[in-house]
N, C-alpha and C positions, 0 to 999 in steps of 0.2 A: 503492499498499500504506500501509496505514496505523499507523503505530508505537503507536498506542494503542486495539487490539484487545483485546477477551481470547480471543480463537484462539490470538495467540499466547502463543511459549517465555516460561515465567519470565524467563531468565537475559535476554529481552529493556526487559523491563519497567523503567522506567527507578529506581522504588525499590525495587525489587530490587536496581538497580547500586548503588544510594546505600548500601542496606545488609549489600550482599556487602564495599563498599569500608571503612564501619564495620566491620563481623568484621572485617579484617585492618587497620585498626589499630590495635583493641583487642586483639589477640593479639600484634602484636608493641608492642608497648607491654608488656601482662603478661612478655612472653618477654621484654625488657631489663630488667624492671622484675624480675623474680627471680633477678638475676645480686645485689640486694642481701640474697637470704638465704640463697642458694645461692653457698657457696667452692669456689669456680675453683681449678683449680689450677694454672698455666700450666709451659708447661716452657721457653717465652724469656723470660716477663715483660713484655714491652708482652700476653699473651695474656693475665695476670688481671687489665689496666687494665675498670672500669667502663664498658661494651658498649661494647667491641672485638671481640666479633663481628655487633653491625649492619656497628658502620662497617664492619667489611674484607668483609661480603658485598655489603652496597652499595659499597661503591671494588669490588671482585669481577669482581659483576653489571656494574655502567658501566665496566670497559676493556671487556670478555669483546664487548659493546655497540657501542663506539669500537669493535673489531679488526675483530667483524663487518661493519660502514661501509665500512670502510675495504680489507678483503676485497672483498665487492661495488663496489664502483667498481672497484678492482682486476681483478677477474672477468668484469667485464659484460663482454655483447658486444651490437653490435645485433639489431635485433628480428627481421630478413634473415640472421642472419647466414649457416646452411645456406646458404639460400640462395642467395648469393651468388657461395659458390662451385662450386654447378652449373654454373654456371656459363660455365664456364675451358675 
């Protein structure tokens, strides 16, 4: 299968993927830059800091991924887990 064929989905093309990443980064930068022009009234004090929402969101997502990986290792079973119990 040739990844550069014309009948591929537009999401499978490397040029489209690069464009989507650029748009993604631009939206993220604009969101953080908007904090310069919008007065944020925080409840705890630290949530008024510049870029707090972006940093908090990134760290929260990172922690969720790490916890999910840990749960995956804890709950993982062998590929033939159910077949082993049928032979008893």
